[in-house]
C-alpha positions in Angstrom: 54.2 143.1 138.3 57.6 143.8 139.9 60.2 145.9 138.3 62.5 143.0 138.1 60.1 140.8 136.3 59.4 143.6 133.8 63.1 144.0 133.1 63.5 140.3 132.7 60.6 140.2 130.1 62.2 143.2 128.2 65.6 141.3 128.1 64.2 138.2 126.9 62.2 140.1 124.1 65.7 141.7 123.1 67.3 138.2 123.0 64.3 136.9 120.9 64.8 139.6 118.4 68.5 139.2 118.1 68.1 135.4 117.7 65.5 136.0 115.0 67.5 138.5 113.2 70.6 136.1 113.3 68.4 133.3 111.9 67.2 135.6 109.1 70.6 136.6 108.3 71.9 133.1 108.2 69.1 132.1 105.9 69.6 134.9 103.4 73.4 134.1 103.5 72.7 130.4 102.6 70.5 131.5 99.7 73.1 134.0 98.5 75.6 132.5 96.1 78.3 134.7 97.4 77.8 133.9 100.9 80.6 133.8 103.4 79.4 130.7 105.2 82.0 127.9 104.8 79.1 125.4 104.4 77.8 126.8 101.2 79.0 126.0 97.8 79.5 129.2 95.9 81.1 128.2 92.7 79.7 127.0 89.2 81.3 123.5 89.9 79.2 122.6 92.9 76.5 120.9 91.0 78.7 118.9 88.8 80.9 117.9 91.8 78.0 116.5 93.8 76.7 114.5 90.7 80.2 113.1 90.1 80.8 112.1 93.8 77.4 110.5 94.1 77.9 108.6 90.8 81.3 107.2 92.1 79.6 106.0 95.3 76.0 105.1 94.4 73.7 104.9 97.4 75.7 107.3 99.6 74.5 110.9 100.2 77.5 113.1 100.7 75.6 116.3 100.8 72.2 117.5 102.2 69.8 119.9 100.2 72.3 119.9 97.2 74.7 121.8 99.4 78.5 120.9 99.9 79.4 121.1 103.5 83.0 121.9 103.2 83.9 121.1 106.9 82.1 117.6 106.7 84.6 114.7 106.5 84.5 113.1 103.0 85.7 109.7 102.3 85.6 108.9 98.5 86.6 105.8 96.3 86.6 106.5 92.7 87.0 103.5 90.4 87.9 104.7 86.9 86.9 101.6 85.1 83.2 102.4 86.0 83.3 105.9 84.6 83.3 107.6 81.2 85.6 110.5 80.4 82.5 112.8 80.3 81.5 111.9 83.8 84.6 113.5 85.2 84.0 117.4 85.7 86.6 119.9 84.5 87.1 121.1 88.1 86.0 119.8 91.4 84.5 122.3 93.8 87.4 124.5 94.8 88.2 124.6 98.6 86.6 121.1 99.2 88.5 118.8 101.6 88.8 115.0 101.2 89.7 113.3 104.3 90.6 110.1 102.3 90.4 109.7 98.5 91.2 106.5 96.6 91.6 106.5 92.9 91.3 102.9 91.6 92.5 101.7 88.2 92.1 98.1 87.0 89.0 96.3 87.8 89.1 92.4 87.4 85.6 92.4 86.1 86.7 94.8 83.2 89.9 93.5 81.8 89.4 95.6 78.7 90.6 98.7 80.4 93.8 99.5 78.5 96.2 102.5 79.2 94.7 104.2 76.3 91.3 104.1 78.0 92.4 104.6 81.6 94.9 107.4 81.3 92.8 110.2 79.8 90.2 109.6 82.6 93.2 109.6 85.2 94.8 112.7 84.0 91.5 114.6 83.7 90.6 113.6 87.2 93.9 114.5 88.7 93.7 117.9 87.0 90.2 118.4 88.3 91.5 118.0 91.9 93.8 121.2 91.3 92.0 123.3 93.9 91.0 120.5 96.2 92.8 119.6 99.5 93.2 115.8 100.1 94.5 114.7 103.5 95.2 111.1 102.5 95.4 110.1 98.7 95.5 106.4 97.5 96.6 105.5 94.0 95.6 101.8 93.7 95.7 99.1 91.0 97.5 100.5 88.1 99.6 97.5 87.4 99.7 98.3 83.6 102.4 99.0 81.1 102.8 102.7 80.4 106.1 102.9 78.3 104.4 104.4 75.4 102.9 107.3 77.5 104.7 110.5 78.1 104.8 112.3 81.5 102.2 115.2 81.8 103.4 118.7 80.9 103.0 120.9 82.8 103.1 118.7 85.8 100.0 118.2 87.8 100.0 120.1 91.3 98.2 118.4 94.0 97.6 119.5 97.5 98.2 116.5 100.0 98.0 117.2 103.8 99.1 114.0 105.3 99.5 110.7 103.2 100.2 109.5 99.7 99.9 105.8 99.0 100.9 104.2 95.6 99.9 100.6 95.7 99.8 97.6 93.3 101.4 99.5 90.3 103.7 98.6 87.5 107.3 100.1 87.4 106.5 102.1 84.2 103.3 103.6 85.9 105.4 104.5 89.0 107.7 106.4 86.8 105.0 108.1 84.9 103.2 109.2 87.9 106.2 110.6 89.7 107.2 112.4 86.6 103.7 113.8 86.2 102.7 115.0 89.7 104.1 118.1 91.6 103.8 118.2 95.4 106.2 121.0 95.9 103.5 123.3 97.3 102.5 120.8 100.0 103.8 122.5 103.2 103.0 119.8 105.8 105.0 116.5 106.2 103.8 113.7 104.1 103.8 110.1 104.8 104.8 108.2 101.6 103.8 104.5 101.0 104.9 102.5 98.1 103.9 98.8 97.8 103.2 95.9 95.6 105.5 96.9 92.7 108.2 95.0 90.8 110.4 98.1 90.3 114.2 97.8 90.6 114.7 101.5 91.8 112.7 104.0 93.6 114.9 107.0 92.7 111.8 108.4 90.7 110.0 109.1 94.0 112.2 112.2 94.5 110.6 113.7 91.3 107.3 114.2 93.2 109.1 117.2 95.0 108.0 116.4 98.4 109.6 119.1 100.7 109.0 117.3 104.1 109.0 113.5 103.9 107.7 112.6 107.4 107.4 108.8 107.1 108.3 106.3 104.5 106.5 102.8 104.0 108.2 100.4 101.4 106.3 97.2 101.3 106.6 94.1 99.0 109.1 95.4 96.6 110.9 92.1 95.9 113.1 93.4 93.0 114.3 96.5 94.5 118.1 96.7 94.2 118.9 99.8 96.0 117.5 102.2 98.7 118.1 105.1 96.4 115.4 107.6 97.1 115.2 110.5 99.7 115.0 109.4 103.3 112.5 111.2 105.7 113.7 114.6 106.6 111.0 115.9 108.9 112.0 118.5 111.7 110.3 116.6 114.6 111.8 113.8 116.6 110.3 110.4 117.6 107.2 111.1 115.5 107.6 109.3 112.3 107.4 105.8 111.0 109.7 103.7 108.9 108.4 100.6 107.1 110.8 98.4 105.2 109.1 95.0 105.0 109.2 92.1 102.3 112.0 94.0 100.3 114.8 92.2 98.3 116.9 89.9 100.5 120.0 91.4 98.7 118.9 95.1 99.0 121.8 97.6 98.9 121.6 100.3 101.5 123.8 103.3 100.9 125.9 104.6 103.8 124.2 107.9 103.4 120.7 106.4 103.7 121.8 104.5 106.8 123.1 107.6 108.5 120.1 109.6 107.6 117.9 106.9 109.2 120.0 106.6 112.3 120.2 110.3 112.9 116.5 110.8 113.5 114.3 109.3 116.2 111.2 107.2 115.3 107.8 106.5 116.8 107.7 103.0 115.2 109.9 101.1 113.0 108.9 97.9 111.0 111.9 96.4 109.2 113.3 93.2 107.7 116.0 91.9 110.0 118.7 92.0 107.3 118.0 95.7 106.6 118.0 96.6 110.3 121.4 94.8 110.6 122.8 96.6 107.6 121.6 100.1 108.7 122.9 99.9 112.1 126.3 98.5 110.9 126.7 101.3 108.5 125.6 104.0 110.8 127.7 102.6 113.7 124.9 103.1 116.1 121.5 102.3 117.1 118.3 103.7 116.0 116.1 105.6 118.6 112.5 104.0 118.6 110.1 105.5 121.0 107.2 102.9 120.9 107.9 99.8 119.0 110.5 98.2 116.9 109.1 95.3 114.6 111.7 93.0 113.1 111.0 90.4 110.5 113.3 87.4 110.3 113.6 86.1 106.8 116.7 83.8 107.0 118.0 81.8 110.0 121.4 83.4 109.4 120.1 86.9 110.3 120.3 85.8 113.9 124.0 85.1 113.6 125.1 88.8 113.3 128.2 90.3 115.2 127.2 90.5 118.9 129.0 93.6 119.7 127.6 95.8 117.0 124.0 94.5 117.6 124.3 95.2 121.3 124.7 98.8 120.6 121.9 98.8 117.8 119.3 97.7 120.3 120.5 100.0 123.2 117.9 102.7 122.2 114.9 100.3 121.9 112.6 99.5 124.8 109.8 97.4 123.0 110.7 94.8 120.5 108.5 92.4 118.5 110.0 89.8 116.4 108.2 87.9 113.6 109.2 84.7 111.8 108.7 85.1 108.1 111.1 82.5 107.0 109.7 80.4 104.1 107.8 77.3 105.3 104.8 76.7 107.4 106.8 76.2 110.6 110.0 77.8 111.8 113.0 75.8 110.9 114.7 73.5 113.4 116.7 75.6 115.7 115.0 78.8 115.0 113.8 79.4 118.5 117.0 78.5 120.2 119.0 80.8 117.9 116.5 83.6 118.4 116.8 83.2 122.2 120.6 83.4 122.1 120.4 86.5 119.9 118.2 88.1 122.3 120.2 87.4 125.3 123.4 88.6 123.5 121.8 91.7 121.9 118.6 92.9 123.8 120.0 93.8 127.2 118.4 97.3 127.3 115.0 96.0 125.9 112.0 95.9 128.4 109.4 94.1 126.5 109.9 91.4 124.0 107.1 89.6 122.0 108.0 86.6 119.8 105.4 86.0 117.0 105.5 82.8 114.8 103.3 81.9 111.8 101.4 79.3 113.9 100.1 81.8 116.3 100.2 79.3 119.1 102.8 78.3 121.8 103.1 74.7 122.8 104.7 73.5 126.0 107.6 72.2 124.0 108.3 75.5 122.3 108.2 77.4 125.6 110.6 74.9 127.2 112.9 75.1 124.1 113.1 78.9 124.5 113.7 78.6 128.3 116.4 76.1 128.1 118.2 77.7 125.2 119.9 80.2 127.6 121.6 79.8 130.9 120.7 81.8 134.1 123.7 83.9 133.3 122.4 84.6 129.7 119.0 85.6 131.0 120.8 88.0 133.6 122.1 90.0 130.4 118.4 91.0 129.9 118.7 93.3 132.9 115.8 95.5 131.9 113.4 92.8 130.8 109.8 93.0 132.2 107.9 90.8 129.7 108.8 88.0 127.3 106.1 86.0 125.5 105.7 83.7 122.6 102.5 84.2 120.8 101.0 85.8 123.7 102.2 83.1 126.3 104.7 84.2 128.9 108.2 82.5 128.8 109.7 81.8 132.1 113.2 83.2 132.5 114.0 81.5 135.7 
């Protein structure tokens, strides 16, 4: 045997011993309750946590060998109407991270769930999450009266890393939730979504104590009177989203809110046309939109805005998609013509324009109507235009 081959065998033996020692150490650590491994549950709450999560999502196995992997993505939906108060642990395993957690209230199959039944379960669950980190939290289907319930004292602190959704809830529940939850310790920017609520005010959102509001989504709030909550205040630029769709047609936009919106750049903006018009008018300048601007026309008169102001309002937009959301199955007579005239007057800097109607199709007659609604001189105003389409079909501009 050569000296080199003998040396190689010794090296392999040393490596084998080291690997065996590593595996033995890992195994002992795995069995040790106080192990440093991030994969091992080390608290008295682990067993109760596993039983609770698997009860909430029957048939799904979240953890192997009765061990919580704290680095494994966890997506959980908890329907309170299927649980008893005693099913909810006093504390969910500290340090556990939920990538997505939905807490659902009302179940159409269980109409007997009253506030007196649901709220003890909800408050216990929220407090049980006190040492858990949730990247995205959804509060869903609490469209129930809560006027008789007092806000929680002390407030319930939660750790949210990215997103909070509050959807299909009653105005009184919204007030209770905002007065009961404390997000002041959250250091990362939070995307806040509120939808499906008949509230007249959203001022209570400020009570959550969000330090950095990175994006704001307001959807289907038909009774909202005023845009009266904190506007996004993130430090980054061109990385947030605004979503103001299906809001009240007579919504009041304070000048301070309009200026706060216009002073920031956005990755995407989804907005009812009348709100866009109002924000740009009050701010006296356009809004920077990095990727896409989606506008939703709800009344034909929204296309009859002041030409000069709208020209500047779209000067910082490159990609525009316009949706017809006017009541009725088809666009009203003259809609396409009015829209084309509005585009020629106001979208001179836009490179891509996509027109969407409820039909989802584009007939030859509709394409011809768009083409003939403007003169060659009008089309020349769209000097940066690269693509114009109706429901996916290209519109000739010459």
